[in-house]
N, C-alpha and C positions, 0 to 999 in steps of 0.2 A: 759592433755598435752601429747605431743609426747613422746613415750618410744622407745628406741633403738630396732631395730630388729637385727637378727643375722649378717646381712651384716654390719650394723653400728658398732657393737661390733668388728667384724673382722678387718675392715679397721682402726679403731682407735687403736686397740691393735697392729696391724702391724706397724702403724706409731710410736707408743711409742718405740717398739723394734728397729725400724730403727733409730730413733733419739738417742736412748741410744748408739747404735754402733757408730753413727757419733760423738757424744760427746766424747766417749772413744778415737776414732782416733784423734780428735782434741787435747786432752790432751797428747796423745802420740807423737804429732808432725807430724802425718801422713796427717793431713789436715791443710792447712795454714789458717790464719785469713781471707783472701780473699775468700777461698773456703768454710769456715765454715759460713760466713756471710749469704748467701742466704738460707742455711740449717736451721740456727736458726730462721731466719725471717719467714720461712714457718711454724714454730712451735710457733710463737707469742713471740719470745724472742728478745728484744732490749737491747743494752748496753747504759744506760743513764749516766747522769752526775756523780752520786755517785755509782751506782751499776746496775746490770742487772734489767730489768723490764719485767715481764711475763704478757701478756694480755690473759685472759681466755675468750673464746667465751660464750656468753649467748644468744643463738638464739632467736630472737624477744623478748628478755627480760624475758623469762619464767624460773623460778627456783622452783624445788621441795625442801621441807624442808630438806631432806637428803643431797641434793646438797649444800644448804646453810651451813649446819653443816660441811660438808667436806671443804668448803671454809674457814670457821672459824678455823678448825683444821690445814689447810695448813698455814694460817696466823700465828698461834701460833708456829708451828713446823719449818717452813722454812723462815718466814719473821720476822717482828718486831711487830707482834700482830695487824696488821691492813691491810686493802685493800682499793682500790679506785674504785668507779663506774664511768665509762666514759659516754660521751654523746651518744655513740653508743650502750648503754645498756650492755656493757661488764664490766668485772671486772679486775683490774690490781693489781699485787703484785710488790712492788717497791724495795724489798731488797732480792730476792732469790740469793743463790749462784749458779754460773754457773753449778757446778758439781751436784747440787741437782735437777736441772730442769727435767731430765728424771724420777726421783722418783716422782716429783710433777705431771708430766703428767700421770704417772701410777695411782696415787691416783685419779686424775680427771677422768680417764677412768673407774675406778671402780664404779663411780656414774654417768656414761654416760655424761661426760663432756670432753672438749678438748680445745686446743689452736691453732688448725690449721687455717690458713688463717685469722688470726687476725692481720697480718702484711704482708709486701711484696706487690709486684705488681700483685695482684690477686683479685678475687671477695671476698669482706669482708663480715662480719656478716650482714644479712638482718634485717632491723629494721622495727618496726611498732608502732602503737598506744598502749600505755601501758594499755589502757582500752578495748582492742580488745576482742570482744566476750561477753562483759558484759554491754557495754554502750548503751545509747539510740542514735538514729540518725545514726545508722550504717546500711549500705546496706547488709553486710554479714560479717561473721567472716573472717578477712584477714589472720589469722595464718596458715591455711592449705596451702595457696599459698606461704607464707614465708617458710614453711617447704619443699615444693616442690622445691623452689629455692635453699634452703640449700643443699638438696640432689643432685640436678643437678650440682651445682657449686663446691661442695667439690671434690677436686682432679681432676677437669675437665682438661684433658691433654692439650686441645687447649688454655685454658685461665690461665695457671699456671704462665706465664711470660708476662703479659700485659705491655703496655708502662708505666703505673702507676697504683696505687691502684684504686679499683673500688667499688663503694658503691651503693646499691639498697635499696629503702624504699617502703613500700606498705601502702596505706591509704584507709580505707573503710568508714570513717566518712563523713557525708554530712554537718556537722555543724562546724567542726574545724579540725586543723591539729596539732597533739601533737608530731610529730616526725620530724619537719622541712623538710618535704618530698621533696619540690621543690628545695632544694639546694643539692640534691644527683645526682650522675652520671645518674641514671635512677630512676624515680619515677613512680609507678603504682597506679592509683586512680581507685578503683572499681566504676563502673557505671552500670546503666541498660539501655538497648536500648528500642526502642519503643514497642518491643514485651515482655519486662520485663525480658530479658535474661541478666545474669551477664557477664560483660566484663571489660575492662580496658581502661582508657584514659592514653596514654603513653607519658611521659615527659622525655626529655633527656637533658644533658648538663648543669645541675646545679652543683654548687660547691662553696666553699669558698676559703680560702687561699689567695695567692697573687692577684688573679684575681677573685673576687666574681661575680658569675653569677647566675641568676635565670633560671631554666630549661625552655625549650620550648616544647610545645605540638607538637608531630609529628604524632599522630594518636588519633582521638577523640573516637574511639571505636575499641577495639580488643577483639574478642571472647575469653572467658576464656581458652578454649582448645588450643588456639594458643599462650599462654603466653610464654612457653619455646622456641618455635621456633623463636618467634619474638625477645625475649631477645638474643638468639644466633645470630640472624642476626645483631642486633645492635652492639654486642660486636665483631663480626667478622669484621664489617666495621671499628670499632675503632682499633682493633688489627692490621689490615692491613694498616691503614692510619694515626694512631696516631704518634706523634713525639717521636722518641726514642733517639734523639740526645741531647735534652735539657729537663731535668726533670721538669723545670718550665713551659714548654709549652706542657707537655705530657698528661695532663688530657683530657678527652673527651670534656669538656666544651670549650677548646681552639679549638679543631677540629670542633665542631658544629658551633662555632662563625665564624671561618675562612671560612667554606664552606657555611654558612647560614643554619638555621634549615630546610628550605625547601629542599635544595640540599641534606643535610644529610639524611632527610627522604626519598628522592628518592632513594638514595644508599641502604638504609635499605630495602625498599620495593623490590628493584631488588634482593638483596641477599636473602630476605625472600621467594621470588617466587620459589627459587630452593630447599628450605628446609622445607617449611610450612607443607608438608605432610609426613615428615620424622618420625622416631621412637620417636622423642621428642614431637610429638603432644600428648596432654593429652587426654586420653580416659575418658568417663563418669565413668567407673569402678575405674580408678585410683583416680579421683577427689573425688568420694564418699568414697573410702578407706581412703584417707588422711583426709577427713572431720570427719570420724569416730574416729580418734584419739583425736578430740577436742570436744567431747560430753559434755553436761552440767553435772556438779556435782549433787549430790543428794540434790537439793534444797527442802526446805519444803514449803508447801502452807501457806504463811503468808499474813498478811494485812499490808498496809503502815500506818494504823492508830494505834498509840500507846500512850495512856495517860501517861504511865510511861516515855516514851522518851520525850514527850512534857514537862513534869514536870521537868525533868533533865535539859532541855534547859532553862527553866524559872529560875531555881534555881542557875545555874552556868554560869556566864559570860564567864569564861575560856573555858568551854565545848562548849558553844554556838559559841564562836569565832572559835574554832577548827572545829566544824561541818560546819560552813558557809564557811570556807576556804579549809579544807583538806578532806572533804567528798563530794563525787559526786553521782549523781543519778544512780541507777542500773536499768537494764531492768526488773528485777524481783521484784514484790511487797515484801516489808519487808526486802529487802537487800540493802546494800550500798557499794560503792567503797571508800576505805580509802587509802589516801596517807600519808605515814610516812615521815615527813620532817627530813632530816639529816643535815640541815643547822642551825648552831648556833655558837656564838662566841667561839673562841679557837679551832675550828675544821674546817679543810679545806673542802670546799664543795665537796661532793662525797666520803669523807673518812668515813670508818666504822671500828670499832675495832672488834677483834675476839669475844669479849663478846656481842657486839651489833648484830653481825651476828647470834650468837646463840639465842639471844632474838627474832630476826626476825623470825627464824625458829620456835621458840616456839609459837609466835603469829600466824604464818601461820597454824601450826598444830591445835591450839586451836580454831581459829576463821575463817579460810579461806581455808578449805579443803586441807591443807598441801601444798599450793602454794603461791608464792610471785612473784612480777615482778619488774624489774628494769626500770627506765624511762630515757628519753632523758635529763630531767632536773636534773639527778643524785639523784633521790629519790627512795623510795620503795613503791610499791602498794600491798595492800591486797585487792583482787578484789571481794571477796564474803563474806562480813561481814553482819551478821544479824543486823538490826537496834537496836534490843533489846540488842545487845552486844556492841554497840558503846561506851557507858560510860565506860565499863570495858576495852575496847581496849584503850580508851583515857588515863585512869589511868595507864595502863601498859606502854603505849607509853611515858607518862611523865617521868616515872621512868627510862626508857631507853634513854631519850633524843631525842625522835622522835616526840614530840607533839607540836612543835612550830607552831602556827596557821598562817603561812606565805606563804602558797602555792600561787604562782603567784605574790607575792609581791616583793618589792625591794630586800630583803635579801634572797629570794629564788633564788639566782643567780647561773648561770652556770660558772664554773671556771676550767681551765686546771691546771695541777700541776705546770706549769711554770718553772722558773729558779731554783727552789729548787731541781728539779729532772731532768728536760729534758735538754739534751745537745743542743737542737735546739733553746731553748728559749733565747730571748734578755733581758728579765726582769722577775722578780718574780711576780707571780699572787696571791699566797696564802696570803702574808702579806697585800696586798691591799684589798682582800676580807675580811680579818679579821678586818681591820680598818673600813671598811664600816659597817660590822655587829655591831661593838661596837658603832659606832657613831649613827647609826639609829636603836637603840634597843627599842624604844618606840612603842609597838605593836599598840596602838591606832593611832599614827601618820601614821604608815605604812598602816593601814586599811583605814585611811582617804585619803592617796595618791592613793590607789587602785592598780589595776594591772599594774605592770611595769616589763618588762623583762630586767634584767641587766646581761650582759655576758662579761666575762673577758678572754682574751687570752694573753699568754706570748710571742707570736711571730706571724708572718704573716701566719703561717700554720693554724691558726684559730681553734685549737682544742676546744677552748671555745666558738666558734660560735659568736664572737663579732660583726661580720658584720650584723647579724640579731637580735641583741638585740635592744630593744627600746632605751637603752643606752648601748653602747659598749665601752669597755676599752681594748686597745691594748698596750702591752709592746714593746717599740722600743729602739734601741741602738743609743746613740748620743756620739760619740767619747769615747766609753768605759763606759759611764754612762747610768743608767736605767732611761728612761722617759716613759710617758704614753700618748697615743693619744686617744682622746674621739670622738666617733661618735654618732649621734642621728638619730632616725627615722627608724631603722631596725625593721623588724617584720617577724615572721614565723608562728604565731599561727592562722592566719586567712586563711581559706581555699581559695585557688586560688588568694591570695592577698599578697604573700610574697614580702618584700621590703628589699633592701640593705641600711644600714645606711650611712649618709653623714658625712664626717669629720668636726668636729666643728672648728678646726684651729690648730695652733701650739701646740706641746705636752707639758706636764707638768711634773715636778719632782714629785717623789712619795709623798712627804709631802704636795703637793698641791692638790692631786687628790680628797680627801674626801671633802675639802672645795669647790672645783669646782663642785662636785656632789651636794653639798648642795645648791649652787647658781642655778644650773639647776632645782632642785626641787622647789625652791622658785619661779622661773620664771613661772614654770608650774602652781603652786597653784594660783599665782596672775592672770593668764590669762585663766584658765579653765572656762568653762561654765557648770553650773549644775553639773552633775555627769560624765563629760567628762573624758575619760582616757588620760594618758600622750601621747600616740601615736596619739590620735585624736587631742589633743591640738597642738602638734608639727606640724601635717600635716596642721592644719588650720592657725597657725600664722607664720610658717616657721622658718628657721634656723637663720636669721639675728637678731631676737629678743634675742635669746640665745647668739649668738656670741657677740653682742654689750655689753651685761651685763657682761658676763664672762671675757672678755678681757678689760673691761673698766679700765682706770687708776684711782687709788684712789686719791681724791683731797687732 
């Protein structure tokens, strides 16, 4: 993984000193609340419903074990003993004291971490596939390109105060999309041209929130060396023409829709014509240097055939279920990709304790070359586990509460913190998630249902990505009371086939939500054909079947 160079160390240390002085001046009354607001946002600090919330950047989801241990230590020392993984692969502390944040930022800097540009109207953390570099079906490892974007966008003076926040995702997989790429402001899909040269298909104008929109392709092929200059052209057009008077209409998706993707693409091409050969053009030397930071670990020459592994599968149904759900194929023989599920009753999706963080670091050191990865689905990945070690990892994961074999199933839900923490939320998300986990706790039933993406958001900002859940739940306010709107048919996991869910109908009170979900699942089971997934059944039979049954009056 990428290791900071002298320049990285210098700019992050300078930022820590700068913010420490800004915090001092705020407490001394030399900076007003209004003046301090953009300064703290530039350092990842929000003021939430109960306390400040600090969002820590985890670039493209990569964490070294020493960084995970530092996060655990910060959770113990400055928080309430836990942290929360977000859908953008970042980590959040929900209870830091405002006065302690400069010290937290210094401790993060000591292990090459930071919180810059995790909030505010700037270019946020670039995300990608959590299996990047180790999975099958990949054109090329996308992480070097993500790191180039991180370095280019960090403290970029022209893009420090955009009309609104700005998110970029990179996908290199030809089979699936594990990072909801096409609902980002910009998504870059690695492709090969007819000559076999790597480049990008460029998609712009995606996003969720109040106006969910799937991005539009404005260029089918962009040479890799032109990545930064083209990104710069896109964001310049947005910076110049984006709506700065109404924050609800300020995202690039609104601009692209208003102009049309074709017209927006023309403006980008015109802007790009002036800067395409500027100093931001990537040289072969720079690309090779960046790729050198992401070399393969010291894999052993192993075979995929293991009589001992097959015997363990035959002897233990629990282990076999876990392998079938939470273990993915690795590009190297004899290795596997393990996802540690942190979804279980009594624990908010995405939450981990300091003890669990330490356990993740231990597992990474013992079984995965000292690295772990965060995921869009709020889980943890050990990317390089020997197949011969899988049984031992499973047993250790069970002890730590990470071995629920539910990856991709109903209870592997995405959920924002909601009204328990967020001042913007209309309703609580965590209690609804917990009720669903407790009701649908039969793992055999979940496996029979098959893959279902369930996403929950506490408000229209859609931090839980409810729009692209096969089943989406949205918290809404009705005259001061919490209600929940349900949508069906969203999808973001199929490459080039993202869809926005449609609203089922009038919203429900909290005590109705789980029963309504049960009805929806029963309708699916009654109507599915063979091994048809929920999303496929929904697309085949349509919304009306669900609507009629869910809202039918009892006789």
